C-alpha positions in Angstrom: -10.1 -32.7 -31.0 -7.2 -32.2 -28.7 -4.4 -34.7 -28.8 -3.6 -37.3 -26.1 -2.4 -35.9 -22.8 1.3 -36.3 -22.1 2.4 -38.1 -19.0 4.3 -35.9 -16.4 8.1 -36.0 -16.5 10.6 -35.1 -13.8 12.7 -32.1 -15.0 15.5 -30.1 -13.4 15.9 -26.3 -13.6 18.8 -26.6 -16.0 16.5 -28.1 -18.6 14.1 -25.1 -18.5 16.6 -22.3 -17.9 17.6 -21.7 -21.6 13.9 -21.5 -22.7 12.9 -19.3 -19.8 15.8 -17.0 -20.5 14.9 -16.7 -24.2 11.2 -16.0 -23.5 11.0 -14.3 -20.1 14.3 -12.4 -20.0 15.3 -11.7 -23.6 11.9 -11.1 -25.0 9.9 -9.6 -22.1 12.7 -8.1 -20.0 11.9 -10.1 -16.8 14.4 -11.6 -14.4 13.5 -15.0 -13.1 14.9 -15.9 -9.6 16.1 -19.3 -8.5 13.0 -20.2 -6.5 10.7 -19.1 -9.4 12.7 -21.3 -11.9 12.1 -24.3 -9.6 8.4 -23.6 -9.6 8.3 -23.2 -13.3 10.2 -26.4 -13.8 7.8 -28.4 -11.8 4.8 -26.8 -13.5 6.1 -27.4 -17.1 7.0 -31.0 -16.3 3.6 -31.7 -14.8 1.6 -30.0 -17.5 3.4 -30.8 -20.7 5.4 -34.0 -19.9 7.6 -35.0 -22.8 6.4 -32.0 -24.8 8.1 -29.6 -22.4 10.1 -28.2 -25.4 7.1 -27.9 -27.6 5.1 -24.8 -28.8 2.4 -25.3 -26.1 4.9 -25.0 -23.3 6.5 -21.9 -24.8 3.0 -20.4 -25.3 2.4 -21.0 -21.6 5.5 -19.1 -20.7 4.4 -16.3 -22.9 1.1 -16.1 -21.0 2.9 -16.1 -17.7 5.1 -13.1 -18.9 2.1 -11.2 -20.2 0.1 -11.8 -17.0 3.1 -10.8 -14.8 3.5 -7.5 -16.6 -0.2 -6.8 -16.8 -0.4 -7.1 -13.0 2.5 -4.8 -12.7 4.5 -7.1 -10.4 7.9 -5.7 -11.1 11.0 -6.9 -13.0 11.9 -9.8 -10.7 9.8 -13.0 -10.9 9.8 -14.7 -7.5 8.6 -18.2 -6.6 5.4 -17.3 -4.5 4.4 -14.7 -7.1 4.8 -17.1 -10.0 2.8 -19.7 -8.2 -0.1 -17.2 -7.9 0.1 -16.3 -11.6 0.1 -20.0 -12.5 -3.0 -20.7 -10.3 -4.8 -17.7 -11.9 -4.1 -19.0 -15.4 -5.2 -22.5 -14.4 -8.6 -21.1 -13.2 -9.1 -19.2 -16.4 -8.4 -22.3 -18.5 -10.9 -24.4 -16.4 -13.6 -21.7 -16.9 -13.0 -21.7 -20.7 -13.4 -25.5 -20.7 -16.7 -25.3 -18.8 -18.3 -22.7 -21.1 -20.3 -24.2 -24.1 -18.8 -23.5 -27.4 -20.8 -22.0 -30.3 -20.8 -23.3 -33.8 -17.9 -22.3 -35.9 -20.0 -20.4 -38.5 -21.4 -17.1 -37.3 -24.4 -17.2 -39.7 -25.9 -20.4 -38.3 -29.5 -19.9 -37.2 -29.1 -21.4 -33.7 -26.2 -18.9 -33.0 -27.6 -15.6 -34.3 -29.6 -14.8 -31.2 -27.2 -16.3 -28.7 -26.3 -13.8 -26.0 -22.7 -12.7 -25.7 -21.1 -14.1 -22.5 -21.0 -11.3 -19.9 -17.9 -10.9 -17.8 -18.7 -11.0 -14.1 -17.6 -7.7 -12.4 -16.2 -8.3 -9.0 -18.0 -6.0 -6.5 -15.7 -4.7 -3.8 -17.1 -4.1 -0.3 -15.3 -1.3 1.5 -15.7 -3.0 4.9 -13.4 -5.8 3.7 -10.6 -3.2 3.3 -11.2 -1.3 6.5 -9.3 -2.7 9.5 -7.3 -1.8 12.6 -3.8 -3.4 12.7 -1.8 -3.8 15.9 1.9 -4.7 15.9 1.0 -8.3 16.7 -1.2 -8.5 13.6 1.0 -6.5 11.2 2.9 -8.8 8.7 6.6 -8.8 9.6 8.7 -8.2 6.5 12.4 -7.8 6.6 14.6 -6.2 3.9 16.9 -8.5 2.0 19.8 -6.3 1.0 21.0 -8.8 -1.7 17.7 -9.1 -3.5 16.8 -5.5 -2.6 13.3 -6.7 -1.8 11.1 -7.3 1.3 10.6 -10.9 2.3 8.4 -12.5 5.1 10.4 -13.0 8.2 10.6 -16.8 8.8 9.4 -18.1 12.2 12.1 -19.0 14.7 11.7 -21.8 17.1 13.5 -20.3 20.1 12.1 -17.0 21.4 15.5 -16.1 22.9 17.2 -16.8 19.6 14.7 -14.7 17.8 15.2 -11.7 20.1 19.0 -11.9 19.9 18.9 -12.0 16.1 16.4 -9.2 15.9 18.5 -7.0 18.3 21.5 -7.6 16.1 19.6 -6.7 12.9 17.8 -3.7 14.3 20.1 -1.0 13.0 21.3 -3.1 10.1 17.8 -3.3 8.6 17.4 0.5 8.9 20.8 1.1 7.3 20.4 -1.2 4.3 16.9 0.1 3.7 18.0 3.7 3.6 21.0 2.8 1.4 18.6 1.2 -1.1 16.4 4.3 -1.0 19.4 6.5 -1.7 20.5 4.3 -4.6 17.2 5.1 -6.3 17.4 8.8 -5.8 18.4 10.7 -8.9 21.0 12.8 -7.0 22.8 9.9 -5.5 23.9 8.0 -8.6 27.6 7.1 -8.9 28.8 9.6 -11.4 30.5 12.9 -10.9 31.4 14.4 -7.5 29.7 17.6 -6.3 29.2 19.5 -3.1 26.5 18.4 -0.6 26.1 22.1 0.5 23.9 22.7 -2.6 21.6 19.7 -1.9 18.5 21.9 -1.1 18.8 24.1 -4.2 19.7 21.3 -6.6 17.6 18.5 -5.3 15.5 18.5 -8.5 18.4 19.0 -10.8 19.3 15.6 -12.3 22.7 17.0 -13.5 24.1 17.1 -9.9 25.2 13.7 -8.5 26.6 12.6 -5.2 28.9 9.6 -4.8 28.7 8.0 -1.4 31.9 6.4 -0.2 32.2 3.5 2.2 34.1 4.4 5.4 36.7 1.7 4.9 37.7 3.3 1.6 38.9 6.6 3.1 41.9 4.8 4.8 45.2 6.0 3.3 43.6 9.0 1.5 44.6 11.8 3.8 43.3 15.2 2.8 40.7 13.9 0.3 37.1 15.0 0.2 34.3 12.4 0.6 30.6 12.0 1.2 29.8 9.3 3.8 26.6 7.8 5.0 26.0 6.0 8.3 24.7 5.9 11.8 25.6 8.8 14.1 26.6 7.7 17.7 29.3 8.3 20.3 32.5 6.3 21.1 33.9 5.5 24.6 35.5 8.9 24.7 32.2 10.7 24.2 33.1 11.8 20.7 30.8 11.6 17.7 31.4 8.8 15.3 29.8 7.7 12.0 29.3 4.0 11.4 28.3 2.1 8.2 28.4 -1.6 7.2 32.2 -1.6 6.8 33.7 0.5 9.7 33.4 3.6 11.8 35.2 7.0 11.9 35.4 9.9 14.4 33.7 13.1 13.3 34.7 16.7 13.9 31.7 19.1 13.8 33.7 22.3 14.5 33.1 23.9 11.1 29.9 22.0 10.1 27.0 23.6 8.3 23.8 21.6 8.9 21.1 21.6 6.3 18.2 23.6 7.7 14.8 22.2 8.5 15.8 19.0 10.4 16.9 17.8 13.8 20.2 15.9 14.3 20.5 13.5 17.1 22.5 10.3 17.9 20.8 7.3 16.5 20.0 8.9 13.1 21.4 7.9 9.8 23.0 10.9 8.2 24.9 12.0 5.1 28.1 13.9 5.9 30.5 15.7 3.6 34.0 16.7 4.5 37.7 16.0 4.5 39.5 13.0 6.0 42.6 13.7 8.2 44.8 10.8 9.2 45.8 12.6 12.4 44.0 14.2 15.4 41.6 11.4 16.4 41.1 10.3 20.0 41.4 6.7 19.0 44.6 7.0 17.0 46.4 4.4 19.2 43.7 1.8 18.6 44.8 -0.4 15.7 41.3 -1.9 15.3 39.7 1.3 14.1 40.4 3.9 11.4 42.7 6.5 12.9 42.3 10.2 12.4 39.2 12.4 12.0 36.6 13.2 9.4 36.2 17.0 9.4 32.5 17.5 8.5 31.7 20.6 6.4 28.0 19.7 5.6 25.5 17.3 7.1 22.0 16.3 5.9 19.4 13.6 6.1 18.7 11.0 3.4 15.8 12.5 1.4 12.4 10.7 1.8 10.8 9.0 -1.1 7.1 9.3 -2.1 4.8 6.4 -1.2 3.9 5.5 -4.8 7.6 5.3 -5.8 8.5 3.0 -2.9 5.5 0.7 -3.5 6.4 0.4 -7.2 10.0 -0.4 -6.3 9.0 -3.2 -3.9 6.4 -4.7 -6.3 3.3 -3.3 -4.5 3.6 -5.7 -1.6 0.7 -6.1 0.7 2.5 -4.6 3.8 -0.7 -4.4 5.8 -1.9 -7.9 5.2 -5.3 -6.8 3.8 -5.3 -9.6 1.2 -4.3 -12.3 3.7 -1.4 -12.9 1.3 1.2 -13.5 4.0 1.2 -17.1 5.2 3.6 -17.9 8.1 3.6 -21.5 7.0 4.5 -21.3 3.3 6.0 -17.8 3.1 3.6 -16.7 0.3 3.6 -12.9 -0.4 0.5 -11.0 -1.3 0.7 -8.3 -3.9 -1.9 -5.7 -4.8 -2.2 -5.8 -8.6 -3.0 -2.8 -10.8 -6.7 -3.5 -11.5 -7.3 -3.8 -7.7 -5.5 -0.6 -7.0 -7.7 1.2 -9.5 -10.9 -0.2 -8.0 -9.8 0.7 -4.5 -8.9 4.2 -5.5 -12.3 4.8 -7.3 -14.2 3.3 -4.3 -12.4 5.5 -1.9 -13.3 8.7 -3.8 -17.0 7.7 -4.0 -17.4 7.4 -0.2 -17.2 11.1 0.5 -19.2 10.9 3.7 -16.9 8.7 5.6 -14.7 10.2 8.3 -12.5 9.2 11.3 -12.6 11.1 14.6 -9.4 11.5 16.6 -9.8 12.8 20.1 -6.8 14.4 21.8 -4.5 12.4 24.0 -4.6 12.1 27.8 -8.2 11.2 28.0 -8.2 11.0 31.8 -11.4 9.2 32.7 -10.8 9.9 36.4 -11.1 13.7 35.7 -14.7 14.9 36.1 -14.0 17.9 33.8 -12.9 15.6 31.0 -16.0 13.4 31.5 -18.2 16.5 31.3 -16.5 17.6 28.1 -17.0 14.1 26.6 -20.6 14.2 27.5 -21.0 17.5 25.8 -19.3 16.3 22.7 -21.2 13.0 22.5 -24.5 14.9 22.9 -23.6 17.1 19.9 -22.5 14.1 17.8 -25.6 12.1 18.7 -27.9 15.0 17.6 -25.9 15.3 14.4 -26.3 11.6 13.5 -30.0 11.7 14.3 -30.5 14.8 12.0 -28.6 13.2 9.2 -30.4 9.8 9.2 -31.9 9.2 5.7 -29.9 12.0 4.1 -27.9 11.3 1.0 -25.1 13.6 1.9 -24.8 12.6 5.5 -21.4 12.2 7.2 -20.7 8.7 8.7 -18.1 8.6 11.5 -16.6 5.2 11.1 -14.5 5.3 14.3 -13.7 7.4 17.3 -10.0 7.0 18.4 -9.4 7.7 22.1 -5.8 7.9 23.1 -4.4 7.5 26.6 -3.3 7.8 29.2 -6.8 7.0 30.5 -5.9 7.8 34.1 -4.1 10.9 35.5 -1.7 8.8 37.6 0.2 5.7 36.5 -1.2 2.4 37.6 1.5 1.3 40.1 1.9 -0.6 43.3 3.4 2.0 45.6 3.1 0.3 49.0 2.4 -3.3 48.2 0.0 -5.6 46.4 -3.0 -4.2 48.2 -2.4 -0.8 46.7 -2.1 -2.3 43.3 -5.5 -4.1 43.7 -7.0 -0.8 44.8 -5.5 1.1 41.9 -6.7 -1.6 39.5 -10.2 -1.4 40.8 -10.2 2.4 40.4 -8.9 2.0 36.9 -11.7 -0.4 36.0 -14.3 1.8 37.6 -13.2 4.7 35.4 -14.0 2.6 32.3 -17.3 1.5 33.9 -18.2 5.2 34.4 -17.3 5.9 30.8 -19.6 3.0 29.7 -22.4 4.4 31.8 -21.9 7.8 30.1 -21.8 6.3 26.6 -25.0 4.2 27.3 -27.0 7.5 26.9 -26.1 7.7 23.2 -27.6 4.7 21.3 -27.0 6.0 17.8 -23.2 6.5 18.5 -23.0 3.0 20.0 -24.7 1.5 16.9 -22.7 3.6 14.3 -19.1 4.1 15.5 -16.3 1.9 16.5 -14.2 2.9 19.5 -10.4 2.5 19.3 -8.4 2.6 22.6 -4.8 3.5 22.1 -2.7 3.1 25.4 -0.6 5.8 26.9 2.4 5.8 29.4 0.1 5.6 32.5 -1.9 2.6 31.3 -1.3 -1.0 32.4 0.6 -3.0 32.6 3.6 -1.1 31.4 3.1 1.6 33.9 3.6 -0.8 36.8 7.4 -0.7 36.2 7.8 2.5 34.1 5.9 4.7 36.7 4.5 6.6 33.7 7.9 7.9 32.6 8.3 8.0 28.9 12.0 7.0 28.9 11.2 3.7 30.8 8.2 2.7 28.6 8.8 0.2 25.9 7.7 0.4 22.2 5.5 -1.1 20.9 3.1 -0.9 23.8 0.5 -3.7 24.3 -3.2 -2.9 24.3 -5.2 -2.3 27.5 -6.1 -5.6 29.1 -9.7 -6.6 28.4 -10.4 -7.3 32.1 -10.6 -3.5 32.7 -13.2 -2.8 30.0 -15.6 -5.7 30.3 -18.6 -3.4 30.8 -17.7 -1.2 27.8 -17.2 -4.4 25.7 -20.7 -5.6 26.6 -22.2 -2.3 25.8 -20.8 -2.0 22.2 -21.9 -4.3 19.4 -19.5 -7.1 18.7 -16.4 -5.9 16.9 -17.0 -2.2 17.6 -14.4 -2.0 20.5 -10.9 -2.1 19.1 -8.0 -2.8 21.5 -5.3 -0.8 19.8 -1.5 -0.8 20.5 1.1 2.0 20.3 1.9 2.4 17.5 -0.9 1.0 15.4 -2.3 1.3 11.9 -5.6 1.8 10.2 -6.1 0.5 6.8 -8.9 2.4 5.0 -9.4 0.9 1.5 -6.1 1.9 -0.2 -4.8 4.2 2.6 -2.4 3.4 5.4 -2.9 5.6 8.5 -0.3 5.3 11.3 -1.2 6.3 14.9 1.6 7.0 17.4 1.4 8.3 21.0 4.7 9.9 22.1 6.1 13.3 23.0 8.5 13.4 20.1 9.1 17.1 20.0 10.6 17.4 23.4 12.8 14.3 22.8 14.1 15.8 19.5 14.8 19.2 21.0 16.5 17.8 24.1 18.9 15.7 22.0 19.4 17.9 19.0 23.0 18.8 18.2 23.7 22.5 18.0 26.3 23.3 15.4 28.5 26.3 15.3 26.7 28.0 12.3 23.4 27.5 14.2 24.8 29.4 17.2 25.8 32.2 14.9 22.3 32.2 13.4 20.7 32.5 16.9 23.0 35.4 17.7 21.9 37.1 14.5 18.3 36.6 15.3 18.8 38.1 18.8 20.4 41.1 17.2 17.5 41.5 14.8 15.0 41.4 17.7 17.0 44.2 19.4 16.9 46.2 16.2 13.2 45.7 15.9 12.7 47.0 19.4 14.6 50.1 18.5 12.0 50.9 15.8 13.8 49.9 12.6 11.8 49.0 9.5 10.9 45.3 9.4 11.3 45.1 5.6 14.9 46.4 5.8 15.7 43.5 8.2 13.8 40.7 6.6 14.6 41.8 3.1 13.6 39.2 0.5 13.8 36.1 2.8 10.1 35.3 2.2 7.1 35.2 4.5 7.6 35.1 8.2 7.2 31.7 9.8 6.4 31.3 13.5 8.7 29.1 15.6 5.8 26.6 16.0 5.5 26.1 12.2 9.3 25.8 11.8 9.6 23.2 14.6 6.6 21.2 13.2 8.2 21.1 9.8 11.5 20.1 11.4 9.9 17.2 13.2 8.0 15.9 10.2 11.0 16.1 7.8 13.3 14.4 10.3 10.9 11.5 11.1 9.9 10.9 7.4 13.5 11.2 6.2 14.6 8.6 8.7 11.7 6.3 7.9 11.3 5.3 11.5 9.1 6.5 14.4 12.0 6.1 16.9 15.2 7.4 15.1 17.2 7.4 18.3 19.7 5.2 20.2 18.2 2.6 22.5 19.1 4.6 25.6 16.3 7.1 24.9 13.5 4.5 24.4 13.3 0.8 25.1 12.4 -0.8 21.7 11.4 -4.5 21.3 13.5 -5.5 18.2 11.0 -8.3 17.4 8.5 -5.5 16.5 10.9 -3.1 14.7 8.7 -3.5 11.6 5.9 -1.7 13.5 8.1 1.3 13.9 9.1 1.4 10.2 7.4 4.0 8.0 9.0 2.9 4.8 7.2 3.1 2.4 5.7 6.3 3.7 2.1 6.0 5.0 -0.7 8.0 3.5 -1.0 9.8 6.8 0.8 9.9 10.1 -1.3 10.9 13.2 0.8 11.9 16.2 -0.4 12.4 19.7 2.2 14.7 21.2 0.7 16.2 24.4 3.5 18.7 24.9 3.3 20.5 21.6 0.5 22.3 19.8 -1.6 20.8 17.0 -0.3 21.1 13.4 -0.7 19.8 9.9 2.3 19.4 7.6 2.5 17.6 4.2 5.9 16.3 3.1 6.6 14.2 0.1 2.9 13.4 -0.2 2.6 12.2 3.4 0.2 14.2 5.5 1.4 14.4 9.2 -0.8 15.9 11.9 -0.4 16.3 15.6 -3.7 16.1 17.5 -2.2 17.2 20.8 -3.8 16.9 24.2 -7.6 16.5 24.7 -7.5 19.5 27.1 -4.6 21.8 26.7 -4.4 22.8 30.4 -6.2 22.3 33.6 -8.0 25.7 33.5 -9.3 25.1 29.9 -12.8 24.1 29.1 -12.1 23.3 25.5 -12.1 19.8 24.1 -9.6 19.3 21.2 -10.2 16.8 18.4 -9.8 16.4 14.6 -11.8 14.8 11.9 -10.3 13.1 8.9 -12.0 12.7 5.5 -10.3 9.9 3.6 -12.0 10.6 0.3 -10.1 13.8 -0.2 -7.4 13.2 2.5 -8.1 16.3 4.5 -8.1 17.0 8.3 -10.3 19.5 10.1 -9.3 20.5 13.6 -12.3 21.1 15.9 -13.0 22.4 19.4 -15.8 21.7 21.7 -16.4 24.1 24.5 -18.2 23.0 27.7 
């Protein structure tokens, strides 16, 4: 029989700290944080009372440590995570007490034929892990640079106060997150100094290390060589500067070699290598800044980190909120443990017939040619679904993503309120016409979800931006429901998704980011052209002239490898730049209006499983970088004279895209 229960006692963290250190830290290698120690103190005092020093209490700590490590929650024990583990252990104990105990002797007649208790296998339904997440619904985590972990952003009473604080922290969050990523990279450990120029050839060589210096530490070290990291921008004299958490310094790009394969624009966080000179700066007379210049010899982006590595570093946080683990009231953090990750991965591979359909952007519903193309495509899809009904290897389109703009002209009030009413009626009638078209395809209506992603011409943002990309704000709200009432009545409940821009799709264990913006033009317009790049362009022009004169191609190309078209090169540049920066808008705020309260929606750190771009001014492409598959769907119809509908199909089970065309 168990002994009498001890009455609860009130303990303080200092009572438990030595025991917790001996068991959790010294024996199991875990670090318990202050909030977790408070939780542990309350639990021990409540459960074991005066016996809080006894063997049962120590055994309970052992179980906590084993459970924490089994769930792969990381090295740091936090308060919310510890509370979850304690609750799980309590449930297991209660189940054990409820189960009938068998006799102690195994050869007793009444126990020989007793069936062994079967463990209940939790069945996972894939629909519980398939969701569409807008910026308003996405959990807001901010990076704590002291703890080097993400924490839920606490609610702020004043909206103005919240906006001011978010605007202040907008670039700080990006900076500290990238610094944390660099600190984990094997080539950026603080050991021996080496040259950044060899970063591409030695990226996988663990013997080469790069020591990043804070800008304030270059003062008084004239003529010394450093590697700096910070935000690239311009000062009041229109000269480039680099700014980190300590200070800023003027840059000289006269003799700079840029690492190939990336764009370089103001607003990006860059690694620069060069020599500090105490003289020559345009702000030398200003005592509040570091005088002189930093003569940059090499410049590069902070290398991106694979998704699995980042998730492990941050304790497999539920960034998408699929577990409902983020509570705004108590700040609890949901984490996806190892057993669940394995189950989700196995389930994902088993559902080989699932696919997502992404139609090209600029789906102008007021264009008769586009409506004709959509009718042709839906007819083909309807017939395919009917033919595959009852088949074991049938393909199931889960969702059709339609991306704006949904009207060819921005919804604006040009000559007064009456014009706005007329434009609004026309906009609504366009969706009514689309609903009438879709009503002819009952199988599609029953099977597929429809996702509407807004574009620059869609309301209400277009009423003040006039459809101009530079005046639109990010994130963009979803299309108002008042315009799509007929379409909403046509589709089954829950099958019409009002998406935002950007937005995310969570498919079981995958994170798929959707973003509508003409990024390529923006990057090319603001890209810095360095001196060595000008020389390279001159050499390429000379090679073209030599080719025209009939010289052998092999003599010119030599052993430089296979020829890459300019389209492929630019696509790779875009992908590497965006993923290295870990942000969908790595620019200064004068290029795009960004709501700082939703900066977490623009963050792609950790990297998503896939990034789907809708850049209507660039061709479609597919590029994989550091395990992240990036595609550009492009425009629905490439030009006015074309009769070809562009779209792509994504198969999550093997993470592959298939670009398709529908002629009409």
